[in-house]
N, CA, C, O and the ligand as a Tripos MOL2 file, in Angstrom:
@<TRIPOS>MOLECULE
protein
  301   299    76     0     0
PROTEIN
NO_CHARGES

@<TRIPOS>ATOM
      1 N           0.8500   -1.1880   -0.0300 N.3       1 MET1
      2 CA         -0.0230    0.0290    0.0020 C.3       1 MET1
      3 C           0.8360    1.2510   -0.0360 C.2       1 MET1
      4 O           0.4200    2.2840   -0.5610 O.2       1 MET1
      5 N           2.0690    1.1620    0.5240 N.am      2 PHE2
      6 CA          2.9880    2.3200    0.5050 C.3       2 PHE2
      7 C           3.3010    2.8960   -0.8190 C.2       2 PHE2
      8 O           3.3550    4.1070   -1.0320 O.2       2 PHE2
      9 N           3.5120    1.9430   -1.7280 N.am      3 LEU3
     10 CA          3.7950    2.3020   -3.1890 C.3       3 LEU3
     11 C           2.6540    3.0000   -3.7860 C.2       3 LEU3
     12 O           2.8400    3.9590   -4.5360 O.2       3 LEU3
     13 N           1.4670    2.5650   -3.4910 N.am      4 MET4
     14 CA          0.1900    3.1800   -3.9970 C.3       4 MET4
     15 C           0.1200    4.6300   -3.5930 C.2       4 MET4
     16 O          -0.1970    5.5150   -4.3870 O.2       4 MET4
     17 N           0.4080    4.8290   -2.4100 N.am      5 ARG5
     18 CA          0.3570    6.2150   -1.8000 C.3       5 ARG5
     19 C           1.4600    7.1370   -2.4340 C.2       5 ARG5
     20 O           1.2710    8.3330   -2.6610 O.2       5 ARG5
     21 N           2.6010    6.4830   -2.6920 N.am      6 LEU6
     22 CA          3.7280    7.2190   -3.2090 C.3       6 LEU6
     23 C           3.2950    7.6810   -4.6760 C.2       6 LEU6
     24 O           3.5210    8.8120   -5.1030 O.2       6 LEU6
     25 N           2.7070    6.7700   -5.3300 N.am      7 ILE7
     26 CA          2.3060    7.0990   -6.8730 C.3       7 ILE7
     27 C           1.2410    8.1590   -6.8150 C.2       7 ILE7
     28 O           1.2970    9.1010   -7.6060 O.2       7 ILE7
     29 N           0.2560    8.0660   -5.9110 N.am      8 VAL8
     30 CA         -0.7850    9.0900   -5.8220 C.3       8 VAL8
     31 C          -0.1880   10.5320   -5.5670 C.2       8 VAL8
     32 O          -0.5660   11.5500   -6.1460 O.2       8 VAL8
     33 N           0.8140   10.4550   -4.5980 N.am      9 LEU9
     34 CA          1.4640   11.6780   -4.1780 C.3       9 LEU9
     35 C           2.2570   12.3490   -5.3950 C.2       9 LEU9
     36 O           2.3090   13.5650   -5.5800 O.2       9 LEU9
     37 N           2.8320   11.4360   -6.1520 N.am     10 LEU10
     38 CA          3.6350   11.8690   -7.2580 C.3      10 LEU10
     39 C           2.7730   12.4360   -8.3690 C.2      10 LEU10
     40 O           3.1970   13.3340   -9.0970 O.2      10 LEU10
     41 N           1.5290   11.8980   -8.5030 N.am     11 VAL11
     42 CA          0.5970   12.3890   -9.5280 C.3      11 VAL11
     43 C           0.0660   13.7470   -9.1450 C.2      11 VAL11
     44 O          -0.0360   14.6420   -9.9840 O.2      11 VAL11
     45 N          -0.2950   13.9150   -7.8000 N.am     12 ILE12
     46 CA         -0.6760   15.1870   -7.2620 C.3      12 ILE12
     47 C           0.3850   16.3040   -7.5170 C.2      12 ILE12
     48 O           0.1220   17.3930   -8.0270 O.2      12 ILE12
     49 N           1.5660   15.9130   -7.1180 N.am     13 VAL13
     50 CA          2.6680   16.9610   -7.3590 C.3      13 VAL13
     51 C           2.8470   17.2680   -8.7940 C.2      13 VAL13
     52 O           3.0810   18.4290   -9.1280 O.2      13 VAL13
     53 N           2.7510   16.2720   -9.7170 N.am     14 ALA14
     54 CA          2.8870   16.5560  -11.1210 C.3      14 ALA14
     55 C           1.8280   17.4890  -11.6220 C.2      14 ALA14
     56 O           2.1390   18.4230  -12.3610 O.2      14 ALA14
     57 N           0.5160   17.2650  -11.2290 N.am     15 VAL15
     58 CA         -0.5070   18.0980  -11.5930 C.3      15 VAL15
     59 C          -0.3580   19.4770  -11.0580 C.2      15 VAL15
     60 O          -0.5990   20.4190  -11.8130 O.2      15 VAL15
     61 N           0.0050   19.6860   -9.8610 N.am     16 LEU16
     62 CA          0.2990   20.9920   -9.2750 C.3      16 LEU16
     63 C           1.3890   21.7610  -10.0370 C.2      16 LEU16
     64 O           1.2530   22.9610  -10.2790 O.2      16 LEU16
     65 N           2.4110   21.1000  -10.3930 N.am     17 LEU17
     66 CA          3.5650   21.6590  -11.1280 C.3      17 LEU17
     67 C           3.1030   22.1140  -12.5180 C.2      17 LEU17
     68 O           3.5090   23.1680  -13.0090 O.2      17 LEU17
     69 N           2.1830   21.2370  -13.1800 N.am     18 TRP18
     70 CA          1.7150   21.6210  -14.4910 C.3      18 TRP18
     71 C           0.7770   22.9100  -14.3230 C.2      18 TRP18
     72 O           0.8140   23.8290  -15.1410 O.2      18 TRP18
     73 N           0.0170   22.9110  -13.3130 N.am     19 LEU19
     74 CA         -0.9110   23.9930  -13.1670 C.3      19 LEU19
     75 C          -0.1760   25.3340  -12.8870 C.2      19 LEU19
     76 O          -0.5830   26.4010  -13.3460 O.2      19 LEU19
     77 N           0.9100   25.2210  -12.1210 N.am     20 LEU20
     78 CA          1.7900   26.3690  -11.8630 C.3      20 LEU20
     79 C           2.5240   26.8460  -13.1460 C.2      20 LEU20
     80 O           2.6660   28.0510  -13.3510 O.2      20 LEU20
     81 N           2.9820   25.9290  -13.9930 N.am     21 LYS21
     82 CA          3.6200   26.2320  -15.1960 C.3      21 LYS21
     83 C           2.6290   26.9870  -16.1550 C.2      21 LYS21
     84 O           3.0020   27.9290  -16.8540 O.2      21 LYS21
     85 N           1.4270   26.5430  -16.1410 N.am     22 ARG22
     86 CA          0.4560   27.1310  -17.0690 C.3      22 ARG22
     87 C           0.1580   28.5820  -16.5900 C.2      22 ARG22
     88 O           0.0810   29.5060  -17.3990 O.2      22 ARG22
     89 N          -0.0020   28.7500  -15.3000 N.am     23 LEU23
     90 CA         -0.3210   30.0950  -14.6670 C.3      23 LEU23
     91 C           0.7800   31.1820  -15.0350 C.2      23 LEU23
     92 O           0.4990   32.3540  -15.2860 O.2      23 LEU23
     93 N           2.1420   30.6260  -15.0390 N.am     24 PHE24
     94 CA          3.2090   31.6220  -15.2360 C.3      24 PHE24
     95 C           3.7040   31.7340  -16.5740 C.2      24 PHE24
     96 O           4.6910   32.4190  -16.8410 O.2      24 PHE24
     97 N           2.9500   30.9810  -17.5610 N.am     25 SER25
     98 CA          3.4280   31.1080  -18.9830 C.3      25 SER25
     99 C           2.2150   31.2360  -19.8910 C.2      25 SER25
    100 O           1.8740   30.2400  -20.5290 O.2      25 SER25
    101 N           1.5400   32.3570  -20.0070 N.am     26 PRO26
    102 CA          0.2880   32.4790  -20.6790 C.3      26 PRO26
    103 C           0.6240   32.9360  -22.1140 C.2      26 PRO26
    104 O           0.1120   33.9400  -22.6100 O.2      26 PRO26
    105 N           1.5140   32.1420  -22.7590 N.am     27 ASP27
    106 CA          1.9950   32.5980  -24.1410 C.3      27 ASP27
    107 C           1.3940   31.6700  -25.1960 C.2      27 ASP27
    108 O           1.9150   31.6070  -26.3090 O.2      27 ASP27
    109 N           0.3350   30.9630  -24.8890 N.am     28 SER28
    110 CA         -0.2270   30.0530  -25.9330 C.3      28 SER28
    111 C          -1.3170   30.7440  -26.6850 C.2      28 SER28
    112 O          -1.6770   30.2830  -27.7680 O.2      28 SER28
    113 N          -1.8780   31.8350  -26.1800 N.am     29 GLU29
    114 CA         -2.9620   32.5780  -26.8260 C.3      29 GLU29
    115 C          -2.5110   33.2360  -28.1960 C.2      29 GLU29
    116 O          -3.1370   33.0100  -29.2320 O.2      29 GLU29
    117 N          -1.4160   34.0470  -28.1580 N.am     30 PRO30
    118 CA         -1.0540   34.6870  -29.4390 C.3      30 PRO30
    119 C          -0.8170   33.7810  -30.5580 C.2      30 PRO30
    120 O          -1.1270   34.0990  -31.7060 O.2      30 PRO30
    121 N          -0.2510   32.6060  -30.2480 N.am     31 GLN31
    122 CA          0.0500   31.7290  -31.2750 C.3      31 GLN31
    123 C          -1.1510   31.0940  -32.0190 C.2      31 GLN31
    124 O          -1.1400   30.7880  -33.2120 O.2      31 GLN31
    125 N          -2.1840   30.9350  -31.1670 N.am     32 ARG32
    126 CA         -3.4920   30.4620  -31.7890 C.3      32 ARG32
    127 C          -4.0670   31.5200  -32.7220 C.2      32 ARG32
    128 O          -4.6030   31.1900  -33.7800 O.2      32 ARG32
    129 N          -3.9570   32.8130  -32.3300 N.am     33 LEU33
    130 CA         -4.5170   33.8110  -33.1450 C.3      33 LEU33
    131 C          -3.7740   34.0370  -34.3480 C.2      33 LEU33
    132 O          -4.3510   34.4220  -35.3650 O.2      33 LEU33
    133 N          -2.4760   33.8190  -34.3150 N.am     34 GLU34
    134 CA         -1.5840   33.8570  -35.5590 C.3      34 GLU34
    135 C          -2.1170   32.8960  -36.6160 C.2      34 GLU34
    136 O          -2.4120   33.1770  -37.7780 O.2      34 GLU34
    137 N          -2.1900   31.6800  -35.9940 N.am     35 ALA35
    138 CA         -2.6130   30.5040  -36.9030 C.3      35 ALA35
    139 C          -3.8300   30.7880  -37.5760 C.2      35 ALA35
    140 O          -3.9900   30.5140  -38.7650 O.2      35 ALA35
    141 N          -4.8270   31.4070  -36.7590 N.am     36 GLN36
    142 CA         -6.1260   31.6730  -37.3940 C.3      36 GLN36
    143 C          -6.1380   32.7250  -38.4850 C.2      36 GLN36
    144 O          -6.8910   32.6210  -39.4530 O.2      36 GLN36
    145 N          -5.2770   33.7660  -38.3200 N.am     37 SER37
    146 CA         -5.3510   34.8060  -39.2890 C.3      37 SER37
    147 C          -4.7170   34.3960  -40.5660 C.2      37 SER37
    148 O          -5.1070   34.8780  -41.6290 O.2      37 SER37
    149 N          -3.7390   33.5110  -40.5080 N.am     38 SER38
    150 CA         -2.9820   33.1280  -41.7300 C.3      38 SER38
    151 C          -3.8800   32.0480  -42.6180 C.2      38 SER38
    152 O          -3.5660   31.6590  -43.7440 O.2      38 SER38
    153 N          -4.9370   31.6860  -41.9570 N.am     39 GLU39
    154 CA         -5.8800   30.6570  -42.6550 C.3      39 GLU39
    155 C          -6.6720   31.3650  -43.7170 C.2      39 GLU39
    156 O          -6.9820   32.5520  -43.6150 O.2      39 GLU39
    157 N          -7.0150   30.5470  -44.8170 N.am     40 ASP40
    158 CA         -7.8110   31.0970  -45.8910 C.3      40 ASP40
    159 C          -9.2030   31.2770  -45.3820 C.2      40 ASP40
    160 O          -9.6730   30.4170  -44.6360 O.2      40 ASP40
    161 N          -9.9220   32.3600  -45.7370 N.am     41 MET41
    162 CA        -11.2810   32.7050  -45.3270 C.3      41 MET41
    163 C         -12.2500   32.4120  -46.4410 C.2      41 MET41
    164 O         -11.9710   32.7490  -47.5920 O.2      41 MET41
    165 N         -13.3760   31.7980  -46.1480 N.am     42 ARG42
    166 CA        -14.3220   31.4980  -47.1720 C.3      42 ARG42
    167 C         -15.5520   32.2570  -46.7270 C.2      42 ARG42
    168 O         -15.7550   32.5260  -45.5430 O.2      42 ARG42
    169 N         -16.4280   32.6180  -47.7840 N.am     43 GLN43
    170 CA        -17.6390   33.4110  -47.5110 C.3      43 GLN43
    171 C         -18.8510   32.4320  -47.6660 C.2      43 GLN43
    172 O         -18.9520   31.6690  -48.6270 O.2      43 GLN43
    173 N         -19.7470   32.5100  -46.6660 N.am     44 CYS44
    174 CA        -20.9960   31.6970  -46.7300 C.3      44 CYS44
    175 C         -21.8210   32.0650  -47.8070 C.2      44 CYS44
    176 O         -22.1130   33.2560  -47.9170 O.2      44 CYS44
    177 N         -22.2480   31.2460  -48.6250 N.am     45 LYS45
    178 CA        -23.1270   31.5290  -49.7630 C.3      45 LYS45
    179 C         -24.4830   31.9680  -49.2590 C.2      45 LYS45
    180 O         -25.1510   32.7320  -49.9560 O.2      45 LYS45
    181 N         -24.9200   31.5490  -48.1280 N.am     46 TYR46
    182 CA        -26.3090   31.7830  -47.6120 C.3      46 TYR46
    183 C         -26.3590   33.2270  -46.9180 C.2      46 TYR46
    184 O         -27.1730   34.0780  -47.2770 O.2      46 TYR46
    185 N         -25.4520   33.4310  -45.9270 N.am     47 CYS47
    186 CA        -25.5920   34.6540  -45.1450 C.3      47 CYS47
    187 C         -24.3500   35.6010  -45.2820 C.2      47 CYS47
    188 O         -24.3080   36.6470  -44.6340 O.2      47 CYS47
    189 N         -23.3820   35.2460  -46.0920 N.am     48 GLY48
    190 CA        -22.3350   36.1050  -46.4130 C.3      48 GLY48
    191 C         -21.2040   36.2210  -45.3480 C.2      48 GLY48
    192 O         -20.2260   36.9440  -45.5360 O.2      48 GLY48
    193 N         -21.3740   35.5000  -44.2560 N.am     49 VAL49
    194 CA        -20.3530   35.6510  -43.1650 C.3      49 VAL49
    195 C         -19.0100   34.9050  -43.5890 C.2      49 VAL49
    196 O         -19.0380   33.8280  -44.1850 O.2      49 VAL49
    197 N         -17.9290   35.5040  -43.2650 N.am     50 HIS50
    198 CA        -16.5920   34.8540  -43.5840 C.3      50 HIS50
    199 C         -16.1820   33.9170  -42.5120 C.2      50 HIS50
    200 O         -16.1190   34.2950  -41.3420 O.2      50 HIS50
    201 N         -15.8920   32.6650  -42.8880 N.am     51 VAL51
    202 CA        -15.3400   31.7260  -41.8520 C.3      51 VAL51
    203 C         -14.0540   31.1500  -42.3580 C.2      51 VAL51
    204 O         -13.7880   31.1180  -43.5600 O.2      51 VAL51
    205 N         -13.2340   30.6800  -41.3930 N.am     52 PRO52
    206 CA        -11.8700   30.0370  -41.7360 C.3      52 PRO52
    207 C         -12.1900   28.7530  -42.6080 C.2      52 PRO52
    208 O         -13.2130   28.1000  -42.4040 O.2      52 PRO52
    209 N         -11.3690   28.4550  -43.4810 N.am     53 GLU53
    210 CA        -11.5720   27.2230  -44.3570 C.3      53 GLU53
    211 C         -11.7100   25.9470  -43.6560 C.2      53 GLU53
    212 O         -12.4050   25.0530  -44.1400 O.2      53 GLU53
    213 N         -11.0520   25.7970  -42.4760 N.am     54 SER54
    214 CA        -11.1330   24.6660  -41.6430 C.3      54 SER54
    215 C         -12.4800   24.3440  -41.1340 C.2      54 SER54
    216 O         -12.8590   23.1750  -41.0520 O.2      54 SER54
    217 N         -13.2660   25.4180  -40.7650 N.am     55 SER55
    218 CA        -14.5330   25.2450  -40.0850 C.3      55 SER55
    219 C         -15.6800   25.6080  -41.1360 C.2      55 SER55
    220 O         -16.8390   25.7610  -40.7510 O.2      55 SER55
    221 N         -15.3540   25.7270  -42.3380 N.am     56 ALA56
    222 CA        -16.4150   25.9860  -43.3260 C.3      56 ALA56
    223 C         -17.0120   24.7440  -43.7640 C.2      56 ALA56
    224 O         -16.3540   23.7080  -43.6630 O.2      56 ALA56
    225 N         -18.2490   24.7270  -44.2680 N.am     57 VAL57
    226 CA        -18.9720   23.5690  -44.6620 C.3      57 VAL57
    227 C         -19.0470   23.6220  -46.1570 C.2      57 VAL57
    228 O         -19.5900   24.5870  -46.6940 O.2      57 VAL57
    229 N         -18.5210   22.6140  -46.8820 N.am     58 VAL58
    230 CA        -18.6500   22.6430  -48.4220 C.3      58 VAL58
    231 C         -19.5740   21.6700  -48.9080 C.2      58 VAL58
    232 O         -19.4390   20.4810  -48.6170 O.2      58 VAL58
    233 N         -20.5910   22.1290  -49.6980 N.am     59 ARG59
    234 CA        -21.5570   21.2740  -50.2690 C.3      59 ARG59
    235 C         -21.8410   21.6930  -51.7440 C.2      59 ARG59
    236 O         -22.1150   22.8600  -52.0230 O.2      59 ARG59
    237 N         -21.7680   20.7270  -52.6560 N.am     60 ASP60
    238 CA        -22.0230   20.9280  -54.0320 C.3      60 ASP60
    239 C         -21.1060   22.1800  -54.4840 C.2      60 ASP60
    240 O         -21.6120   23.0970  -55.1310 O.2      60 ASP60
    241 N         -19.7830   22.1870  -54.1320 N.am     61 GLU61
    242 CA        -18.7950   23.0530  -54.4090 C.3      61 GLU61
    243 C         -19.1090   24.4310  -53.9390 C.2      61 GLU61
    244 O         -18.3890   25.3350  -54.3630 O.2      61 GLU61
    245 N         -20.0870   24.7230  -53.1190 N.am     62 GLU62
    246 CA        -20.3800   25.9120  -52.5040 C.3      62 GLU62
    247 C         -19.9970   25.9420  -51.1150 C.2      62 GLU62
    248 O         -19.9760   24.8810  -50.4920 O.2      62 GLU62
    249 N         -19.6650   27.1210  -50.5050 N.am     63 THR63
    250 CA        -19.0860   27.0780  -49.1110 C.3      63 THR63
    251 C         -20.1570   27.8590  -48.2510 C.2      63 THR63
    252 O         -20.7460   28.8820  -48.5980 O.2      63 THR63
    253 N         -20.2920   27.1610  -47.0410 N.am     64 TYR64
    254 CA        -21.1870   27.7600  -46.0380 C.3      64 TYR64
    255 C         -20.6010   27.9050  -44.6880 C.2      64 TYR64
    256 O         -19.5770   27.2790  -44.4120 O.2      64 TYR64
    257 N         -21.1460   28.6460  -43.8620 N.am     65 CYS65
    258 CA        -20.6080   28.7980  -42.5070 C.3      65 CYS65
    259 C         -20.9530   27.7140  -41.6300 C.2      65 CYS65
    260 O         -20.1870   27.4180  -40.7140 O.2      65 CYS65
    261 N         -22.1690   27.0090  -41.8420 N.am     66 CYS66
    262 CA        -22.4350   25.8720  -40.9690 C.3      66 CYS66
    263 C         -23.4290   24.9320  -41.8070 C.2      66 CYS66
    264 O         -23.9340   25.3490  -42.8490 O.2      66 CYS66
    265 N         -23.6530   23.8210  -41.3780 N.am     67 ALA67
    266 CA        -24.4260   22.7800  -42.0460 C.3      67 ALA67
    267 C         -25.8380   23.2430  -42.2650 C.2      67 ALA67
    268 O         -26.4840   22.9770  -43.2780 O.2      67 ALA67
    269 N         -26.3140   24.0180  -41.1620 N.am     68 GLU68
    270 CA        -27.6400   24.5330  -41.1800 C.3      68 GLU68
    271 C         -27.8980   25.3920  -42.4740 C.2      68 GLU68
    272 O         -28.9080   25.2220  -43.1570 O.2      68 GLU68
    273 N         -26.9550   26.2980  -42.7670 N.am     69 HIS69
    274 CA        -27.0800   27.2580  -43.8940 C.3      69 HIS69
    275 C         -26.9950   26.4520  -45.2430 C.2      69 HIS69
    276 O         -27.7010   26.7270  -46.2130 O.2      69 HIS69
    277 N         -26.1130   25.4790  -45.2230 N.am     70 ALA70
    278 CA        -26.0100   24.5810  -46.4240 C.3      70 ALA70
    279 C         -27.3380   23.9010  -46.7020 C.2      70 ALA70
    280 O         -27.7100   23.7250  -47.8620 O.2      70 ALA70
    281 N         -28.0870   23.5000  -45.6160 N.am     71 GLU71
    282 CA        -29.3070   22.8360  -45.7940 C.3      71 GLU71
    283 C         -30.4490   23.8190  -46.2060 C.2      71 GLU71
    284 O         -31.3020   23.4790  -47.0250 O.2      71 GLU71
    285 N         -30.4410   24.9360  -45.6670 N.am     72 LEU72
    286 CA        -31.3970   26.1380  -45.9140 C.3      72 LEU72
    287 C         -31.2890   26.5190  -47.4180 C.2      72 LEU72
    288 O         -32.3170   26.6430  -48.0840 O.2      72 LEU72
    289 N         -30.0080   26.7150  -47.9820 N.am     73 ASP73
    290 CA        -29.7130   27.1370  -49.2380 C.3      73 ASP73
    291 C         -30.2430   26.1340  -50.2120 C.2      73 ASP73
    292 O         -30.6580   26.5600  -51.2900 O.2      73 ASP73
    293 N         -30.2800   24.8120  -49.9550 N.am     74 ARG74
    294 CA        -30.6760   23.8110  -50.8740 C.3      74 ARG74
    295 C         -32.2400   23.8990  -51.0420 C.2      74 ARG74
    296 O         -32.7560   23.6480  -52.1320 O.2      74 ARG74
    297 N         -32.9550   24.2470  -49.9840 N.am     75 GLN75
    298 CA        -34.4360   24.2270  -50.1430 C.3      75 GLN75
    299 C         -34.9320   25.3040  -51.0570 C.2      75 GLN75
    300 O         -36.1370   25.4130  -51.2860 O.2      75 GLN75
    301 ZN        -24.1860   31.2600  -43.2510 Zn       76 ZN76
@<TRIPOS>BOND
     1     1     2 1
     2     2     3 1
     3     3     4 2
     4     3     5 am
     5     5     6 1
     6     6     7 1
     7     7     8 2
     8     7     9 am
     9     9    10 1
    10    10    11 1
    11    11    12 2
    12    11    13 am
    13    13    14 1
    14    14    15 1
    15    15    16 2
    16    15    17 am
    17    17    18 1
    18    18    19 1
    19    19    20 2
    20    19    21 am
    21    21    22 1
    22    22    23 1
    23    23    24 2
    24    23    25 am
    25    25    26 1
    26    26    27 1
    27    27    28 2
    28    27    29 am
    29    29    30 1
    30    30    31 1
    31    31    32 2
    32    31    33 am
    33    33    34 1
    34    34    35 1
    35    35    36 2
    36    35    37 am
    37    37    38 1
    38    38    39 1
    39    39    40 2
    40    39    41 am
    41    41    42 1
    42    42    43 1
    43    43    44 2
    44    43    45 am
    45    45    46 1
    46    46    47 1
    47    47    48 2
    48    47    49 am
    49    49    50 1
    50    50    51 1
    51    51    52 2
    52    51    53 am
    53    53    54 1
    54    54    55 1
    55    55    56 2
    56    55    57 am
    57    57    58 1
    58    58    59 1
    59    59    60 2
    60    59    61 am
    61    61    62 1
    62    62    63 1
    63    63    64 2
    64    63    65 am
    65    65    66 1
    66    66    67 1
    67    67    68 2
    68    67    69 am
    69    69    70 1
    70    70    71 1
    71    71    72 2
    72    71    73 am
    73    73    74 1
    74    74    75 1
    75    75    76 2
    76    75    77 am
    77    77    78 1
    78    78    79 1
    79    79    80 2
    80    79    81 am
    81    81    82 1
    82    82    83 1
    83    83    84 2
    84    83    85 am
    85    85    86 1
    86    86    87 1
    87    87    88 2
    88    87    89 am
    89    89    90 1
    90    90    91 1
    91    91    92 2
    92    91    93 am
    93    93    94 1
    94    94    95 1
    95    95    96 2
    96    95    97 am
    97    97    98 1
    98    98    99 1
    99    99   100 2
   100    99   101 am
   101   101   102 1
   102   102   103 1
   103   103   104 2
   104   103   105 am
   105   105   106 1
   106   106   107 1
   107   107   108 2
   108   107   109 am
   109   109   110 1
   110   110   111 1
   111   111   112 2
   112   111   113 am
   113   113   114 1
   114   114   115 1
   115   115   116 2
   116   115   117 am
   117   117   118 1
   118   118   119 1
   119   119   120 2
   120   119   121 am
   121   121   122 1
   122   122   123 1
   123   123   124 2
   124   123   125 am
   125   125   126 1
   126   126   127 1
   127   127   128 2
   128   127   129 am
   129   129   130 1
   130   130   131 1
   131   131   132 2
   132   131   133 am
   133   133   134 1
   134   134   135 1
   135   135   136 2
   136   135   137 am
   137   137   138 1
   138   138   139 1
   139   139   140 2
   140   139   141 am
   141   141   142 1
   142   142   143 1
   143   143   144 2
   144   143   145 am
   145   145   146 1
   146   146   147 1
   147   147   148 2
   148   147   149 am
   149   149   150 1
   150   150   151 1
   151   151   152 2
   152   151   153 am
   153   153   154 1
   154   154   155 1
   155   155   156 2
   156   155   157 am
   157   157   158 1
   158   158   159 1
   159   159   160 2
   160   159   161 am
   161   161   162 1
   162   162   163 1
   163   163   164 2
   164   163   165 am
   165   165   166 1
   166   166   167 1
   167   167   168 2
   168   167   169 am
   169   169   170 1
   170   170   171 1
   171   171   172 2
   172   171   173 am
   173   173   174 1
   174   174   175 1
   175   175   176 2
   176   175   177 am
   177   177   178 1
   178   178   179 1
   179   179   180 2
   180   179   181 am
   181   181   182 1
   182   182   183 1
   183   183   184 2
   184   183   185 am
   185   185   186 1
   186   186   187 1
   187   187   188 2
   188   187   189 am
   189   189   190 1
   190   190   191 1
   191   191   192 2
   192   191   193 am
   193   193   194 1
   194   194   195 1
   195   195   196 2
   196   195   197 am
   197   197   198 1
   198   198   199 1
   199   199   200 2
   200   199   201 am
   201   201   202 1
   202   202   203 1
   203   203   204 2
   204   203   205 am
   205   205   206 1
   206   206   207 1
   207   207   208 2
   208   207   209 am
   209   209   210 1
   210   210   211 1
   211   211   212 2
   212   211   213 am
   213   213   214 1
   214   214   215 1
   215   215   216 2
   216   215   217 am
   217   217   218 1
   218   218   219 1
   219   219   220 2
   220   219   221 am
   221   221   222 1
   222   222   223 1
   223   223   224 2
   224   223   225 am
   225   225   226 1
   226   226   227 1
   227   227   228 2
   228   227   229 am
   229   229   230 1
   230   230   231 1
   231   231   232 2
   232   231   233 am
   233   233   234 1
   234   234   235 1
   235   235   236 2
   236   235   237 am
   237   237   238 1
   238   238   239 1
   239   239   240 2
   240   239   241 am
   241   241   242 1
   242   242   243 1
   243   243   244 2
   244   243   245 am
   245   245   246 1
   246   246   247 1
   247   247   248 2
   248   247   249 am
   249   249   250 1
   250   250   251 1
   251   251   252 2
   252   251   253 am
   253   253   254 1
   254   254   255 1
   255   255   256 2
   256   255   257 am
   257   257   258 1
   258   258   259 1
   259   259   260 2
   260   259   261 am
   261   261   262 1
   262   262   263 1
   263   263   264 2
   264   263   265 am
   265   265   266 1
   266   266   267 1
   267   267   268 2
   268   267   269 am
   269   269   270 1
   270   270   271 1
   271   271   272 2
   272   271   273 am
   273   273   274 1
   274   274   275 1
   275   275   276 2
   276   275   277 am
   277   277   278 1
   278   278   279 1
   279   279   280 2
   280   279   281 am
   281   281   282 1
   282   282   283 1
   283   283   284 2
   284   283   285 am
   285   285   286 1
   286   286   287 1
   287   287   288 2
   288   287   289 am
   289   289   290 1
   290   290   291 1
   291   291   292 2
   292   291   293 am
   293   293   294 1
   294   294   295 1
   295   295   296 2
   296   295   297 am
   297   297   298 1
   298   298   299 1
   299   299   300 2
@<TRIPOS>SUBSTRUCTURE
     1 MET1         2 RESIDUE 1 A MET
     2 PHE2         6 RESIDUE 1 A PHE
     3 LEU3        10 RESIDUE 1 A LEU
     4 MET4        14 RESIDUE 1 A MET
     5 ARG5        18 RESIDUE 1 A ARG
     6 LEU6        22 RESIDUE 1 A LEU
     7 ILE7        26 RESIDUE 1 A ILE
     8 VAL8        30 RESIDUE 1 A VAL
     9 LEU9        34 RESIDUE 1 A LEU
    10 LEU10       38 RESIDUE 1 A LEU
    11 VAL11       42 RESIDUE 1 A VAL
    12 ILE12       46 RESIDUE 1 A ILE
    13 VAL13       50 RESIDUE 1 A VAL
    14 ALA14       54 RESIDUE 1 A ALA
    15 VAL15       58 RESIDUE 1 A VAL
    16 LEU16       62 RESIDUE 1 A LEU
    17 LEU17       66 RESIDUE 1 A LEU
    18 TRP18       70 RESIDUE 1 A TRP
    19 LEU19       74 RESIDUE 1 A LEU
    20 LEU20       78 RESIDUE 1 A LEU
    21 LYS21       82 RESIDUE 1 A LYS
    22 ARG22       86 RESIDUE 1 A ARG
    23 LEU23       90 RESIDUE 1 A LEU
    24 PHE24       94 RESIDUE 1 A PHE
    25 SER25       98 RESIDUE 1 A SER
    26 PRO26      102 RESIDUE 1 A PRO
    27 ASP27      106 RESIDUE 1 A ASP
    28 SER28      110 RESIDUE 1 A SER
    29 GLU29      114 RESIDUE 1 A GLU
    30 PRO30      118 RESIDUE 1 A PRO
    31 GLN31      122 RESIDUE 1 A GLN
    32 ARG32      126 RESIDUE 1 A ARG
    33 LEU33      130 RESIDUE 1 A LEU
    34 GLU34      134 RESIDUE 1 A GLU
    35 ALA35      138 RESIDUE 1 A ALA
    36 GLN36      142 RESIDUE 1 A GLN
    37 SER37      146 RESIDUE 1 A SER
    38 SER38      150 RESIDUE 1 A SER
    39 GLU39      154 RESIDUE 1 A GLU
    40 ASP40      158 RESIDUE 1 A ASP
    41 MET41      162 RESIDUE 1 A MET
    42 ARG42      166 RESIDUE 1 A ARG
    43 GLN43      170 RESIDUE 1 A GLN
    44 CYS44      174 RESIDUE 1 A CYS
    45 LYS45      178 RESIDUE 1 A LYS
    46 TYR46      182 RESIDUE 1 A TYR
    47 CYS47      186 RESIDUE 1 A CYS
    48 GLY48      190 RESIDUE 1 A GLY
    49 VAL49      194 RESIDUE 1 A VAL
    50 HIS50      198 RESIDUE 1 A HIS
    51 VAL51      202 RESIDUE 1 A VAL
    52 PRO52      206 RESIDUE 1 A PRO
    53 GLU53      210 RESIDUE 1 A GLU
    54 SER54      214 RESIDUE 1 A SER
    55 SER55      218 RESIDUE 1 A SER
    56 ALA56      222 RESIDUE 1 A ALA
    57 VAL57      226 RESIDUE 1 A VAL
    58 VAL58      230 RESIDUE 1 A VAL
    59 ARG59      234 RESIDUE 1 A ARG
    60 ASP60      238 RESIDUE 1 A ASP
    61 GLU61      242 RESIDUE 1 A GLU
    62 GLU62      246 RESIDUE 1 A GLU
    63 THR63      250 RESIDUE 1 A THR
    64 TYR64      254 RESIDUE 1 A TYR
    65 CYS65      258 RESIDUE 1 A CYS
    66 CYS66      262 RESIDUE 1 A CYS
    67 ALA67      266 RESIDUE 1 A ALA
    68 GLU68      270 RESIDUE 1 A GLU
    69 HIS69      274 RESIDUE 1 A HIS
    70 ALA70      278 RESIDUE 1 A ALA
    71 GLU71      282 RESIDUE 1 A GLU
    72 LEU72      286 RESIDUE 1 A LEU
    73 ASP73      290 RESIDUE 1 A ASP
    74 ARG74      294 RESIDUE 1 A ARG
    75 GLN75      298 RESIDUE 1 A GLN
    76 ZN76       301 GROUP 0 **** ****
């Protein structure tokens, strides 16, 4: 049982260290914004909203912001 307690303690310490590391290095946000802005933008055929290519819905070679608009445009 001693080994079990030791493992649990090590896991708790590891989680605490990870949380502290995250608190003191908030530098992951700008990288995400940079990646988003360099992405190709597509315009929704239904509402005209611009969406990143990765989150755009393509149907019948037309681009939409969501599956709902792709469905609405078809009707
Ligand atoms: Zn739309």
